[in-house]
C-alpha positions as CSV (number, residue, x, y, z in Angstrom):
1,M,0.0,0.0,0.0
2,C,2.9,2.3,0.6
3,D,4.2,2.3,-3.0
4,S,6.6,5.2,-3.3
5,K,5.7,5.8,-7.0
6,R,2.0,6.0,-6.1
7,A,2.6,8.3,-3.1
8,S,4.8,10.7,-5.0
9,Q,2.3,11.2,-7.9
10,P,-1.1,12.5,-6.6
11,D,-4.0,12.1,-8.9
12,V,-7.0,14.4,-8.6
13,K,-9.4,11.6,-9.4
14,T,-8.1,9.5,-6.5
15,S,-7.4,12.3,-4.0
16,G,-9.9,10.8,-1.6
17,F,-7.7,7.6,-1.5
18,F,-4.4,9.4,-1.8
19,L,-4.7,11.5,1.3
20,P,-4.6,8.6,3.8
21,V,-1.8,7.0,1.7
22,A,0.3,10.2,2.1
23,F,0.0,10.0,5.8
24,A,0.5,6.3,6.0
25,C,3.7,6.5,3.9
26,T,5.3,9.0,6.2
27,G,5.1,6.8,9.3
28,K,7.7,4.6,10.9
29,T,6.7,1.7,8.6
30,G,8.8,3.3,5.9
31,G,8.4,4.0,2.2
32,G,7.1,7.0,0.4
33,G,10.3,8.9,0.3
34,R,10.8,12.7,0.5
35,R,7.9,13.6,-1.8
36,A,5.3,11.9,0.5
37,T,6.9,13.5,3.5
38,K,6.8,16.9,1.9
39,L,3.2,16.3,0.9
40,A,2.3,15.3,4.5
41,R,4.0,18.4,5.9
42,M,2.1,20.5,3.3
43,L,-1.2,18.9,4.4
44,W,-0.4,19.8,8.0
45,V,0.3,23.4,7.1
46,K,-2.9,23.5,5.0
47,S,-4.9,22.1,7.9
48,L,-3.5,24.7,10.4
49,H,-4.2,27.4,7.8
50,I,-7.8,26.4,7.6
51,V,-8.3,26.2,11.4
52,F,-6.8,29.6,11.9
53,I,-8.8,31.2,9.0
54,A,-12.0,29.8,10.5
55,S,-11.1,31.1,13.9
56,W,-10.0,34.5,12.6
57,F,-13.2,35.0,10.7
58,A,-15.3,33.9,13.7
59,G,-13.8,36.9,15.5
60,L,-14.4,39.2,12.4
61,F,-18.1,38.0,12.4
62,Y,-18.6,38.7,16.1
63,L,-16.7,42.0,16.7
64,P,-19.0,44.2,14.6
65,R,-22.0,42.6,16.5
66,I,-20.5,44.0,19.7
67,F,-20.2,47.4,17.8
68,V,-23.9,47.2,17.0
69,N,-24.6,46.8,20.7
70,L,-22.2,49.6,21.7
71,A,-23.9,51.9,19.2
72,M,-27.2,51.2,20.8
73,V,-26.2,51.7,24.5
74,P,-27.7,54.8,26.0
75,P,-25.2,57.3,27.4
76,E,-26.4,56.7,31.0
77,S,-25.6,53.0,30.8
78,V,-22.0,53.3,31.9
79,A,-21.6,49.7,33.2
80,E,-23.1,48.1,30.1
81,R,-20.8,50.2,27.9
82,A,-17.8,49.3,29.9
83,R,-18.7,45.6,29.7
84,L,-19.1,45.7,26.0
85,L,-15.9,47.6,25.5
86,L,-14.0,45.0,27.6
87,M,-15.5,42.3,25.4
88,A,-14.6,44.1,22.2
89,R,-11.0,44.7,23.3
90,K,-10.4,41.1,24.4
91,L,-12.0,39.8,21.2
92,M,-9.9,42.2,19.1
93,R,-6.7,41.0,20.8
94,F,-7.7,37.4,20.4
95,T,-8.8,37.8,16.8
96,T,-5.4,39.4,16.0
97,M,-3.6,36.5,17.6
98,L,-5.5,34.2,15.3
99,A,-5.0,36.3,12.1
100,V,-1.2,36.2,12.3
101,P,-0.8,32.4,12.1
102,A,-3.6,32.3,9.4
103,I,-1.6,34.7,7.3
104,V,1.8,33.0,8.1
105,F,0.5,29.5,7.2
106,G,-1.2,30.9,4.0
107,A,2.0,32.5,2.9
108,W,3.9,29.3,3.7
109,L,1.6,27.4,1.4
110,W,1.8,29.9,-1.3
111,L,5.6,30.6,-1.2
112,G,6.9,27.4,0.3
113,Y,4.9,24.9,-1.6
114,G,4.0,26.9,-4.7
115,I,0.2,26.5,-4.3
116,G,-1.5,28.9,-6.7
117,R,1.7,29.9,-8.5
118,G,2.3,29.7,-12.2
119,P,0.1,30.1,-15.2
120,G,-3.6,29.3,-14.9
121,N,-3.8,30.4,-11.3
122,G,-5.7,33.7,-11.6
123,W,-7.9,32.6,-8.7
124,M,-4.9,32.9,-6.4
125,H,-4.4,36.6,-7.3
126,A,-8.1,37.2,-6.7
127,K,-7.9,35.4,-3.4
128,L,-4.8,37.3,-2.3
129,A,-6.6,40.6,-3.1
130,L,-9.6,39.5,-0.9
131,V,-7.1,38.5,1.9
132,V,-5.7,42.1,1.7
133,V,-9.3,43.4,2.0
134,A,-9.8,41.1,5.0
135,I,-6.7,42.4,6.7
136,G,-7.9,46.0,6.0
137,Y,-11.3,45.1,7.5
138,H,-9.5,43.7,10.6
139,H,-7.5,46.9,10.9
140,G,-10.7,49.0,10.3
141,C,-12.3,47.1,13.3
142,G,-9.4,48.2,15.4
143,V,-9.8,51.8,14.3
144,L,-13.5,51.7,15.1
145,L,-12.8,50.1,18.5
146,R,-10.4,52.9,19.4
147,R,-13.1,55.4,18.5
148,F,-15.6,53.7,20.8
149,V,-13.0,53.6,23.6
150,A,-12.4,57.4,23.1
151,G,-16.2,58.0,23.0
152,Q,-16.0,59.3,19.4
153,N,-18.3,56.9,17.6
154,R,-20.1,58.6,14.7
155,R,-21.9,55.6,13.2
156,S,-25.3,54.2,13.8
157,D,-26.2,50.6,14.8
158,R,-27.7,50.2,11.4
159,W,-24.3,51.1,9.8
160,Y,-22.6,48.5,11.9
161,R,-25.2,45.9,10.9
162,W,-24.2,46.4,7.3
163,F,-20.5,46.6,8.1
164,N,-20.9,43.2,9.7
165,E,-21.9,41.6,6.4
166,L,-18.5,42.2,4.7
167,P,-16.6,39.4,6.3
168,V,-19.4,36.9,5.3
169,V,-19.1,38.0,1.7
170,L,-15.3,37.9,1.8
171,L,-15.2,34.4,3.3
172,L,-17.8,33.1,0.8
173,A,-15.8,34.5,-2.1
174,I,-12.5,33.2,-0.8
175,V,-13.8,29.7,-0.3
176,I,-15.4,29.7,-3.8
177,L,-12.1,30.8,-5.4
178,V,-10.1,28.2,-3.6
179,V,-12.4,25.3,-4.1
180,V,-13.8,26.0,-7.6
181,K,-10.7,27.8,-9.0
182,P,-12.8,29.5,-11.7
183,F,-9.9,31.1,-13.6
């Protein structure tokens, strides 16, 4: 089962079968060679990238919801405002800690393993552009949070409800680009 020729030449049609073979060929039972080991490492990097992306976007989905609540808090509700600001600051810090490895593992896949490089990979350019937009959105959330902390919010809760939809659209577009590879 651990045929080095089979393990070093993945086939899209048999990728469901090939994935377990790649991990089996890298174990102590031997076989597989360097290509299978490199593939197994790449699959680990890809898995970590996906986990950190999902976690990062979970934070990007929730932080603007806190902004909606902050925008709705009446000025006399000091305790509620303080509680929401504390939640937002902690979530922003945690979300940033998740964004960094998501970007690092993504760059590792792109530059280290050549995923999406070369001709016929226009989808990767579009994905990278959307990642830059996601990073800008993340930064924008930090700017908005600083305005809330300083008491200088100028936006309505309705604006934040619309603002909250952008990461959903970004993630949907990124997943479609990566899975379908339309161009």
